[in-house]
Backbone as numpy.savetxt, mean C-alpha at the origin, in Angstrom:
# Nx Ny Nz CAx CAy CAz Cx Cy Cz
-2.53 5.73 22.80 -1.01 5.71 22.68 -0.51 5.64 21.31
0.35 6.41 20.96 0.99 6.35 19.45 2.44 6.03 19.46
2.86 5.04 18.84 4.40 4.93 18.86 4.77 4.97 17.32
5.81 5.80 17.09 6.33 5.87 15.76 7.85 6.07 15.73
8.31 5.90 14.48 9.80 6.20 14.16 9.78 6.90 12.75
10.96 7.70 12.64 11.12 8.62 11.47 12.06 8.03 10.43
11.79 7.85 9.31 12.78 7.37 8.28 13.52 8.79 7.79
14.78 8.52 7.62 15.72 9.82 7.33 16.64 9.38 6.19
16.99 10.19 5.43 17.98 10.14 4.39 18.95 11.34 4.64
20.11 11.02 5.00 21.17 11.98 5.35 20.72 13.00 6.50
19.99 12.35 7.36 19.63 13.14 8.48 18.21 13.93 8.15
17.64 13.93 6.92 16.54 14.58 6.58 15.27 13.68 6.86
14.24 14.04 7.41 13.13 13.31 7.73 12.35 13.21 6.45
12.02 11.96 6.02 11.13 11.82 4.65 9.83 11.02 4.90
9.73 10.39 6.30 8.48 9.74 6.31 8.38 9.28 7.87
7.07 9.38 8.37 6.89 8.81 9.85 6.24 7.59 9.68
6.67 6.57 10.24 5.94 5.30 10.32 5.48 5.07 11.79
4.25 4.90 11.75 3.30 4.66 12.92 3.12 3.29 13.18
3.70 2.59 14.23 3.51 1.20 14.36 2.62 0.86 15.46
2.06 1.69 16.27 1.02 1.67 17.07 0.20 2.90 17.17
-1.03 2.84 16.96 -1.83 4.01 17.14 -3.25 3.62 17.75
-3.75 4.51 18.51 -5.04 4.44 19.10 -5.95 4.61 17.90
-6.74 3.42 17.38 -7.61 3.89 16.21 -8.87 2.99 16.49
-10.05 3.38 16.07 -11.21 2.74 16.16 -11.02 1.36 15.40
-11.76 0.20 15.95 -11.48 -1.05 15.39 -12.06 -0.98 13.88
-13.18 -0.10 13.69 -13.86 -0.05 12.36 -12.75 0.56 11.27
-11.59 1.04 11.71 -10.65 1.44 10.76 -9.54 0.47 10.46
-9.76 -0.93 11.06 -8.96 -1.84 10.97 -7.37 -1.49 11.24
-7.33 -1.23 12.68 -6.06 -0.73 12.97 -4.70 -1.50 12.48
-3.81 -0.67 11.90 -2.53 -1.30 11.50 -1.41 -0.29 11.31
-0.26 -0.64 11.13 0.92 0.40 11.10 0.76 1.12 9.59
1.13 2.26 9.61 1.13 2.90 8.44 2.06 4.08 8.43
2.44 4.49 7.14 3.39 5.67 6.82 2.64 6.81 6.64
2.77 7.96 7.52 2.19 9.41 7.30 2.82 10.19 8.41
3.16 11.39 7.85 3.30 11.83 6.61 4.64 11.29 5.85
4.35 11.03 4.53 5.57 10.89 3.73 5.80 12.13 2.90
6.97 12.67 2.78 7.26 13.89 1.78 8.33 13.55 0.81
8.22 14.55 -0.18 9.26 14.51 -1.10 10.47 15.22 -0.37
11.67 15.13 -1.12 13.01 15.69 -0.39 12.80 17.14 -0.41
11.90 17.68 -1.06 11.58 19.22 -0.91 10.66 19.64 0.22
10.03 18.64 0.85 9.17 18.70 1.93 7.75 18.73 1.65
7.19 18.40 0.58 5.93 18.31 0.04 5.35 17.01 0.57
4.12 17.04 1.25 3.44 15.89 1.60 2.68 15.09 0.57
2.94 13.78 0.55 2.33 12.94 -0.45 1.45 11.82 -0.03
1.24 11.85 1.29 0.19 10.81 1.77 -0.99 11.67 2.59
-2.00 10.89 2.70 -3.19 11.48 3.39 -3.52 10.43 4.48
-4.06 10.80 5.58 -4.59 10.04 6.66 -5.96 10.50 7.07
-6.79 9.39 7.20 -8.19 9.37 7.69 -8.97 10.67 6.95
-8.82 10.70 5.46 -9.61 11.68 4.94 -11.15 11.64 5.08
-12.00 12.64 4.88 -13.33 12.61 5.01 -14.09 11.59 4.16
-13.47 11.59 2.94 -14.26 10.52 1.86 -14.01 8.98 2.29
-12.88 8.73 2.81 -12.64 7.43 3.19 -11.68 7.50 4.72
-12.29 7.56 5.78 -11.78 7.67 6.93 -10.72 6.55 7.31
-10.89 5.36 6.80 -10.12 4.30 7.08 -8.89 4.22 6.22
-8.55 5.05 5.37 -7.37 5.09 4.52 -6.32 5.77 5.36
-5.18 5.01 5.55 -4.28 5.27 6.52 -2.91 5.38 5.79
-2.63 6.54 5.08 -1.31 6.68 4.53 -1.05 5.82 3.63
0.24 5.24 3.87 0.69 4.08 2.99 0.88 2.85 3.90
0.60 1.62 3.32 0.70 0.48 4.13 0.15 -0.75 3.32
-0.22 -1.67 4.17 -0.68 -3.07 3.60 -2.03 -3.22 4.29
-3.03 -3.43 3.43 -4.47 -3.63 4.11 -5.13 -4.57 3.08
-5.96 -5.40 3.59 -6.69 -6.42 2.80 -8.10 -6.52 3.38
-9.04 -6.33 2.49 -10.30 -6.15 2.91 -11.19 -7.60 3.20
-10.52 -8.67 2.77 -11.12 -9.99 3.18 -10.10 -11.14 3.22
-9.96 -11.52 4.58 -9.00 -12.55 5.00 -10.05 -13.57 5.62
-10.45 -14.54 4.85 -11.49 -15.51 5.31 -12.54 -14.73 5.96
-13.13 -13.76 5.30 -14.32 -12.97 5.68 -13.98 -11.98 6.73
-12.69 -11.77 7.11 -12.49 -10.68 8.32 -11.94 -9.58 7.37
-12.27 -8.33 7.86 -11.91 -7.00 6.98 -10.79 -6.56 7.83
-9.56 -6.36 7.00 -8.45 -5.76 7.48 -8.16 -4.54 6.56
-9.04 -3.99 5.96 -9.15 -2.67 5.23 -9.71 -1.58 6.00
-10.90 -1.91 6.71 -11.61 -0.91 7.27 -12.72 -0.39 6.64
-13.59 0.17 7.25 -14.91 0.65 6.76 -16.00 -0.56 6.49
-16.86 -0.45 5.51 -17.85 -1.41 5.14 -17.26 -2.60 4.48
-17.98 -3.61 4.47 -17.52 -4.83 3.85 -18.49 -5.08 2.65
-17.77 -5.46 1.35 -18.88 -5.71 0.26 -19.27 -7.10 0.32
-20.62 -7.18 0.52 -21.21 -8.54 0.41 -21.90 -9.04 -0.72
-21.69 -10.11 -1.42 -22.29 -10.48 -2.70 -23.64 -10.25 -2.44
-24.44 -9.78 -3.48 -25.86 -9.53 -3.70 -26.50 -8.61 -2.59
-25.60 -8.07 -1.81 -26.11 -6.94 -0.91 -25.48 -5.54 -0.96
-24.11 -5.68 -1.44 -23.27 -4.44 -1.54 -22.52 -4.17 -0.25
-22.19 -2.85 -0.09 -21.23 -2.52 1.18 -22.27 -2.63 2.45
-21.74 -3.28 3.35 -22.42 -3.55 4.59 -21.64 -3.33 5.75
-22.06 -2.64 6.88 -21.38 -2.21 8.07 -21.58 -3.60 8.85
-20.29 -4.34 8.91 -20.28 -5.47 9.77 -19.33 -5.55 10.98
-19.51 -6.26 11.93 -18.53 -6.24 13.11 -17.53 -7.33 12.72
-16.73 -7.18 11.81 -15.75 -8.30 11.25 -14.42 -7.69 11.05
-14.11 -6.68 11.75 -12.78 -5.97 11.61 -11.63 -6.77 12.24
-10.50 -6.87 11.58 -9.14 -7.23 12.20 -8.17 -6.12 12.40
-7.24 -6.57 13.03 -6.18 -5.39 13.26 -4.73 -6.21 13.15
-3.64 -5.26 12.65 -2.54 -5.75 12.65 -1.65 -5.24 13.99
-0.76 -6.14 14.50 -0.40 -5.86 15.79 1.38 -5.86 15.58
1.95 -4.61 15.86 3.25 -4.81 15.91 4.05 -5.67 17.05
5.16 -6.35 16.49 5.72 -7.31 17.65 6.97 -6.84 17.78
7.93 -6.56 16.87 9.34 -6.22 17.14 9.81 -5.64 15.82
10.98 -5.01 15.91 11.99 -4.56 14.99 13.14 -5.27 15.10
13.27 -6.48 14.49 14.66 -7.16 14.44 15.80 -6.33 13.93
15.49 -5.53 13.00 16.53 -4.45 12.42 15.96 -3.17 12.34
16.69 -1.97 12.85 16.28 -0.67 12.80 17.30 0.15 12.50
17.28 0.96 11.31 18.28 2.02 11.03 17.43 3.22 10.65
18.31 4.29 10.34 17.65 5.56 10.24 16.82 5.60 8.91
17.32 4.74 7.82 16.71 4.78 6.62 15.86 3.51 6.33
15.70 2.80 7.34 14.81 1.75 7.23 14.72 0.74 8.32
13.93 -0.31 8.14 13.85 -1.32 9.15 13.31 -2.71 8.81
13.22 -3.79 9.61 12.54 -4.99 9.47 11.44 -4.91 10.47
10.33 -5.28 10.35 9.36 -5.48 11.28 8.68 -6.86 11.38
8.16 -7.28 12.48 7.47 -8.41 12.74 6.12 -8.13 13.25
5.03 -8.62 12.55 3.57 -8.39 12.91 2.68 -9.65 13.10
1.64 -9.44 13.57 0.66 -10.40 13.48 -0.68 -9.79 13.18
-1.39 -10.64 12.39 -2.78 -10.06 11.89 -3.70 -10.93 12.73
-4.75 -10.32 13.57 -5.58 -11.07 14.31 -7.06 -10.61 14.02
-8.06 -11.47 14.34 -9.50 -11.17 14.36 -10.14 -12.10 15.21
-11.01 -11.44 16.09 -11.70 -12.38 17.06 -10.84 -13.09 17.95
-9.66 -12.55 18.21 -8.69 -13.16 19.14 -7.81 -14.25 18.55
-7.94 -14.46 17.25 -7.20 -15.59 16.47 -6.29 -15.01 15.65
-5.00 -15.58 15.67 -3.92 -15.05 14.60 -4.22 -15.89 13.43
-4.28 -14.88 12.40 -4.51 -15.49 11.04 -3.25 -15.45 10.20
-2.57 -14.21 10.27 -1.34 -14.23 9.52 -0.16 -13.68 10.34
0.99 -14.15 10.06 2.12 -13.42 10.70 2.75 -12.84 9.35
3.42 -11.61 9.68 3.98 -10.84 8.51 5.41 -10.43 8.94
6.25 -10.37 8.08 7.62 -9.87 8.13 7.59 -8.75 6.88
7.97 -7.46 7.49 7.87 -6.34 6.66 9.33 -5.66 6.75
9.62 -5.20 5.42 10.98 -4.52 5.23 10.83 -3.13 4.46
11.20 -2.20 4.99 11.31 -0.85 4.41 12.52 -0.27 4.31
13.00 0.33 3.21 14.30 0.82 2.83 14.05 2.15 2.04
14.44 3.38 2.67 14.46 4.58 1.93 15.92 4.80 1.24
15.80 5.05 -0.02 17.13 5.40 -1.07 16.88 6.70 -1.60
18.04 7.52 -1.69 17.93 8.71 -2.39 18.44 8.38 -3.92
17.62 8.87 -4.82 18.02 8.50 -6.25 18.64 9.83 -6.89
18.18 10.96 -6.53 18.85 12.30 -7.28 18.59 13.37 -6.13
18.97 14.59 -6.26 18.51 15.78 -5.45 16.98 15.93 -5.22
16.26 15.49 -6.25 14.83 15.56 -6.15 13.93 14.55 -6.15
14.40 13.22 -5.85 13.76 12.19 -5.86 14.33 11.16 -4.92
13.54 10.38 -4.24 14.08 9.13 -3.46 13.00 7.96 -3.75
13.39 6.85 -3.42 12.53 5.67 -3.58 12.30 4.88 -2.11
11.08 4.37 -1.93 10.73 3.76 -0.79 10.63 2.25 -1.27
11.59 1.29 -0.79 11.39 -0.12 -1.10 10.62 -0.79 -0.05
9.37 -1.17 -0.26 8.59 -1.79 0.67 8.16 -3.28 0.21
8.71 -4.32 1.20 8.44 -5.82 0.93 7.56 -6.21 2.10
6.71 -6.92 1.83 6.00 -7.66 2.94 5.77 -9.01 2.55
5.79 -9.93 3.66 5.77 -11.42 3.43 4.50 -11.73 4.43
3.49 -12.36 3.91 2.35 -12.78 4.80 2.38 -14.32 4.86
2.55 -14.78 6.16 2.67 -16.07 6.26 1.38 -16.65 6.96
0.76 -17.86 6.64 -0.38 -18.38 7.11 0.00 -18.75 8.51
-0.81 -18.26 9.62 -0.65 -18.68 11.11 -1.51 -19.63 11.57
-2.44 -20.17 10.62 -3.37 -21.01 11.11 -2.85 -22.54 10.79
-3.67 -23.58 10.86 -3.37 -24.95 10.54 -3.93 -25.30 9.14
-4.64 -24.59 8.58 -5.29 -24.81 7.24 -5.18 -23.88 6.34
-5.65 -23.89 5.15 -5.45 -22.80 4.13 -6.22 -21.71 4.48
-5.78 -20.40 4.16 -6.41 -19.20 4.24 -6.55 -18.48 2.81
-7.68 -17.93 2.65 -7.95 -17.14 1.19 -8.01 -15.87 1.44
-7.56 -14.97 0.50 -7.75 -13.52 0.54 -8.58 -13.24 -0.63
-9.46 -12.30 -0.28 -10.42 -11.81 -1.29 -10.50 -10.24 -1.34
-11.40 -9.86 -2.28 -11.46 -8.33 -2.41 -12.82 -8.21 -2.82
-13.53 -6.93 -2.92 -14.76 -6.56 -3.31 -14.97 -7.21 -4.74
-14.21 -7.15 -5.53 -13.99 -7.64 -6.92 -14.39 -9.25 -6.97
-13.72 -9.87 -6.19 -13.87 -11.40 -6.06 -15.31 -11.73 -5.22
-15.86 -10.71 -4.59 -17.05 -10.79 -3.80 -18.34 -10.12 -4.63
-17.95 -9.86 -5.93 -19.08 -9.48 -6.84 -19.25 -7.96 -7.14
-18.14 -7.11 -6.92 -18.10 -5.77 -7.23 -17.00 -5.46 -8.45
-17.35 -5.54 -9.59 -16.51 -5.33 -10.72 -15.53 -4.05 -10.54
-14.32 -4.17 -10.87 -13.24 -3.07 -10.79 -12.80 -2.64 -9.48
-13.12 -3.45 -8.41 -12.78 -2.98 -7.09 -11.86 -4.01 -6.38
-10.71 -4.48 -7.06 -9.71 -5.53 -6.68 -8.76 -4.91 -5.71
-9.20 -3.85 -4.94 -8.13 -3.58 -3.93 -7.83 -4.48 -2.77
-6.65 -4.23 -2.26 -6.12 -5.18 -1.25 -4.70 -5.53 -1.51
-3.89 -5.23 -0.55 -2.39 -5.40 -0.58 -1.72 -4.21 -0.23
-0.56 -3.77 -0.93 0.01 -2.65 -0.75 -1.07 -1.51 -1.19
-1.21 -0.26 -0.47 -1.91 0.73 -0.84 -1.37 1.98 -0.30
-1.43 3.10 -1.17 -0.93 4.32 -1.00 -2.06 5.40 -1.35
-2.48 6.02 -0.27 -3.41 7.23 -0.32 -2.82 8.49 -0.43
-3.01 9.12 -1.63 -2.35 10.48 -1.65 -3.24 11.53 -1.45
-2.72 12.80 -1.22 -3.65 13.74 -0.97 -4.57 14.29 -2.06
-5.89 14.62 -1.70 -6.61 15.22 -2.58 -6.60 16.62 -2.84
-6.44 16.92 -4.09 -6.10 18.45 -4.50 -7.37 19.00 -5.30
-7.34 20.20 -5.56 -8.41 20.78 -6.55 -8.66 19.96 -7.70
-7.51 19.63 -8.43 -7.69 18.87 -9.57 -7.07 17.39 -9.23
-7.70 16.15 -10.08 -7.30 15.06 -9.73 -5.86 14.91 -10.41
-4.90 14.07 -9.81 -3.62 13.98 -10.41 -3.65 13.36 -11.89
-2.55 13.65 -12.54 -2.51 12.92 -13.92 -2.03 11.46 -13.62
-2.51 10.51 -14.42 -2.08 9.19 -14.35 -1.50 8.74 -15.64
-0.33 7.98 -15.59 0.24 7.52 -16.82 1.03 6.20 -16.53
1.31 5.34 -17.34 2.08 4.42 -17.44 3.18 4.49 -18.64
4.03 3.57 -18.73 5.03 3.66 -19.80 4.32 3.81 -21.14
3.09 3.17 -21.38 2.40 3.21 -22.74 1.15 3.71 -22.62
0.54 4.27 -21.62 -0.87 4.76 -21.63 -1.14 5.97 -20.79
-2.27 6.61 -21.01 -2.64 7.86 -20.31 -3.69 7.61 -19.66
-4.03 8.18 -18.49 -5.43 8.19 -17.91 -5.74 7.03 -16.86
-6.60 7.35 -15.97 -6.92 6.46 -14.92 -7.56 5.19 -15.51
-8.34 5.17 -16.44 -9.16 4.10 -17.03 -8.05 2.99 -17.53
-7.21 3.52 -18.22 -6.20 2.70 -18.84 -5.24 2.10 -17.89
-4.84 2.79 -16.88 -3.89 2.19 -15.94 -4.56 1.22 -14.97
-5.90 1.50 -14.58 -6.59 0.83 -13.65 -6.76 -0.72 -14.16
-6.45 -1.81 -13.40 -6.66 -3.07 -13.63 -5.53 -3.70 -14.63
-4.56 -2.59 -15.03 -3.34 -3.20 -15.91 -2.30 -3.81 -15.25
-1.51 -4.59 -15.90 -0.25 -5.22 -15.33 0.83 -4.53 -15.91
0.96 -3.10 -15.81 1.94 -2.23 -16.32 3.17 -2.34 -15.27
4.30 -2.16 -16.06 5.52 -2.24 -15.02 5.46 -1.37 -13.92
4.89 -0.05 -14.31 4.88 0.95 -13.38 3.77 1.79 -13.76
3.23 2.57 -12.71 2.07 3.54 -12.95 2.41 4.83 -12.03
2.17 5.90 -12.69 2.52 7.17 -11.96 1.26 8.01 -11.77
1.40 8.81 -10.50 0.52 9.87 -10.12 1.18 11.03 -10.13
0.85 12.11 -10.97 1.42 13.47 -10.80 0.49 14.59 -10.34
0.78 15.04 -9.10 -0.11 15.99 -8.60 0.54 17.38 -8.68
0.02 18.32 -7.84 0.58 19.63 -7.80 1.93 19.83 -7.06
2.94 19.70 -8.17 4.26 19.67 -7.38 4.95 18.68 -6.94
4.20 17.40 -7.24 4.91 16.05 -6.76 4.46 14.91 -7.89
5.33 13.80 -7.70 5.05 12.80 -8.54 5.23 11.51 -7.83
4.52 10.49 -7.80 4.71 9.36 -7.27 4.66 8.13 -8.47
5.66 7.57 -8.52 5.67 6.16 -9.36 5.83 4.76 -8.76
4.92 4.08 -8.99 4.72 2.68 -8.37 5.26 1.63 -9.22
6.12 0.81 -8.74 6.64 -0.37 -9.56 6.85 -1.47 -8.87
6.64 -2.79 -9.46 6.80 -3.86 -8.86 8.32 -4.26 -8.69
8.76 -4.65 -7.55 10.05 -4.79 -7.48 10.39 -6.43 -7.68
9.77 -7.29 -7.98 10.01 -8.59 -8.50 8.94 -9.05 -9.48
9.26 -10.21 -9.99 8.36 -10.73 -10.97 7.03 -11.15 -10.67
6.88 -11.56 -9.45 5.54 -11.86 -8.83 4.71 -10.48 -8.61
5.26 -9.62 -8.05 4.61 -8.34 -7.79 4.22 -7.71 -9.21
4.96 -7.83 -10.19 4.70 -7.25 -11.63 3.68 -7.98 -12.22
3.16 -9.20 -11.79 2.13 -9.79 -12.36 0.73 -9.37 -11.79
0.86 -8.66 -10.54 -0.49 -8.31 -10.03 -0.96 -7.04 -10.65
-2.20 -6.83 -11.10 -2.76 -5.85 -11.61 -2.87 -4.62 -10.69
-2.75 -3.33 -11.21 -2.85 -2.25 -10.23 -4.16 -1.71 -9.92
-4.41 -1.30 -8.98 -5.79 -0.65 -8.55 -5.51 0.67 -8.49
-6.22 1.53 -9.50 -5.73 2.96 -9.47 -7.06 3.76 -9.35
-6.93 5.00 -8.57 -8.13 5.79 -8.47 -7.45 7.27 -8.58
-8.08 8.14 -9.29 -7.68 9.47 -9.46 -9.00 10.48 -9.29
-9.90 10.33 -10.27 -11.00 11.22 -10.02 -11.88 11.32 -8.88
-12.22 10.14 -8.23 -12.83 10.16 -7.08 -12.11 10.60 -5.74
-10.81 9.99 -5.59 -9.76 10.15 -4.82 -8.43 9.64 -5.30
-7.27 10.18 -4.99 -5.97 9.78 -5.44 -5.41 8.63 -4.69
-5.35 7.49 -5.24 -4.71 6.26 -4.50 -4.24 5.12 -5.51
-3.23 4.48 -5.08 -2.73 3.34 -5.98 -2.39 2.16 -5.07
-2.77 1.11 -5.63 -2.33 -0.11 -4.92 -2.07 -1.29 -5.72
-1.53 -2.52 -5.40 -1.57 -3.70 -6.04 -2.62 -4.65 -5.59
-3.08 -5.45 -6.55 -4.26 -6.37 -6.31 -3.83 -7.54 -6.03
-3.94 -8.18 -4.77 -3.61 -9.53 -4.44 -4.65 -10.53 -4.85
-5.96 -9.97 -4.75 -7.07 -10.95 -5.25 -7.75 -10.15 -6.23
-7.51 -10.35 -7.69 -8.07 -9.66 -8.63 -9.21 -10.30 -9.34
-9.00 -11.38 -10.16 -10.04 -12.20 -10.85 -10.73 -13.42 -9.87
-9.79 -13.86 -8.83 -10.31 -14.91 -7.97 -9.42 -14.77 -6.66
-10.01 -15.39 -5.77 -9.37 -15.54 -4.32 -7.97 -16.07 -4.37
-7.15 -15.60 -3.60 -5.78 -16.03 -3.52 -5.65 -16.91 -2.32
-4.98 -18.04 -2.49 -4.83 -19.06 -1.29 -3.35 -19.01 -0.66
-3.39 -18.85 0.60 -2.04 -19.08 1.36 -2.23 -20.40 2.16
-1.45 -21.45 1.60 -1.69 -22.70 2.12 -0.85 -22.67 3.72
-1.38 -23.48 4.46 -0.79 -23.71 5.86 0.89 -23.88 5.60
1.70 -23.26 6.39 3.06 -23.24 6.28 3.65 -22.57 5.24
2.99 -21.79 4.40 3.49 -21.06 3.41 3.30 -19.56 3.49
3.99 -18.72 2.63 4.18 -17.30 2.60 3.72 -16.76 1.41
3.09 -15.80 1.29 2.93 -14.89 0.08 3.75 -13.67 0.23
4.75 -13.19 -0.70 5.56 -12.17 -0.62 5.39 -11.21 -1.87
5.29 -9.86 -1.47 5.29 -8.88 -2.61 6.30 -7.82 -2.14
6.72 -7.17 -3.44 7.74 -5.87 -2.98 7.25 -4.80 -4.03
6.94 -3.80 -3.51 6.51 -2.53 -4.11 7.74 -1.30 -4.04
8.00 -0.68 -5.06 9.13 0.31 -4.95 8.54 1.60 -5.45
8.34 2.60 -4.63 7.68 3.87 -5.08 8.85 4.90 -5.02
8.65 5.55 -6.14 9.51 6.73 -6.38 8.75 7.90 -6.08
9.42 8.71 -5.04 8.70 10.06 -4.56 9.50 11.16 -5.05
9.00 12.10 -5.90 9.77 13.15 -6.52 9.16 14.35 -6.46
9.90 15.47 -6.27 9.41 16.89 -6.42 9.05 17.12 -7.97
8.06 17.90 -8.33 7.77 18.36 -9.53 6.98 17.24 -10.17
6.45 17.60 -11.33 5.51 16.73 -12.20 6.54 16.23 -13.21
6.71 14.81 -13.08 7.64 13.98 -13.95 6.94 13.84 -15.40
7.65 13.63 -16.43 7.15 13.19 -17.58 7.52 11.76 -17.63
6.90 11.10 -18.76 7.00 9.76 -18.88 8.47 9.21 -19.10
9.51 9.86 -19.79 10.81 9.69 -19.71 11.50 9.67 -18.29
11.17 10.81 -17.72 11.80 10.83 -16.44 11.40 9.90 -15.22
10.17 9.64 -15.46 9.61 8.55 -14.58 10.19 7.14 -14.82
10.31 6.77 -16.16 10.86 5.65 -16.56 12.31 5.38 -16.06
13.07 6.52 -16.38 14.46 6.57 -15.91 14.62 6.29 -14.17
13.88 6.90 -13.45 13.84 6.84 -12.12 13.46 5.46 -11.70
12.39 4.79 -12.13 12.04 3.45 -11.84 13.18 2.66 -12.13
13.83 2.57 -13.45 14.92 1.89 -13.76 15.94 1.69 -12.81
16.33 2.95 -12.32 17.42 3.20 -11.25 16.96 2.57 -9.87
15.68 2.80 -9.51 15.17 2.43 -8.35 15.10 0.89 -8.20
14.65 0.19 -9.33 14.44 -1.20 -9.32 15.89 -1.92 -9.28
16.62 -1.28 -10.08 18.08 -2.17 -10.38 19.07 -1.99 -9.07
18.80 -0.96 -8.46 19.78 -0.70 -7.29 19.46 -1.70 -6.17
20.46 -2.35 -5.36 19.99 -3.48 -4.42 19.45 -2.72 -3.36
């Protein structure tokens, strides 16, 4: 069974949000956005690609929540490498307290082995920026649902350098050529990866995605960037060390993504980011 809703701007569909889907547990079942399109209709997300079948469009995924895998696929184990473990969790939709054509607020639980570990409140809003670009404002708040502290980790914190993925993640379509990668001051995947740039852009064949932190805390998180192996961008919740969510507390992040037709240059990307972040 698959349940979904459609995000619309002035009646035009720009994204499908799947909040219940029949997925294998090894994919770490979770709500996701796919397809997401530019205003001109170009698709800019990918679902279950052959190279990483557990990549599900755009959403929130964490590879290590107290040893449970909410990312999907193999788990990186220190001194062993990637291992297929029976440790996958799932995100469960609970309700939509607010639901409009251009956005919603959602309540979810993250469970593993029948135990609720995290409760989440997620808010998505779509806004048109100009006739060729719109912005997706994505906020998620992860609350500790247990009686003790919870820690979030990544392959990097478990011993794999450069692999601090976990948090907001957007899988883009794989094309014949890797997308261009740039920030306000740098060029290329290597320079953008693990940087704390205000924003990072992927420019593909007729489309550009620009990812920006929507608040001060999110802007401190380094970016996880891939282009040559596959196109994807996310923010790192556990980069150099594990992140703790104490009992009764909540971790909140806000990522704003500009979705544009055409290949933007640096000035155009910066201008759209300024507008997207400044608007309420």
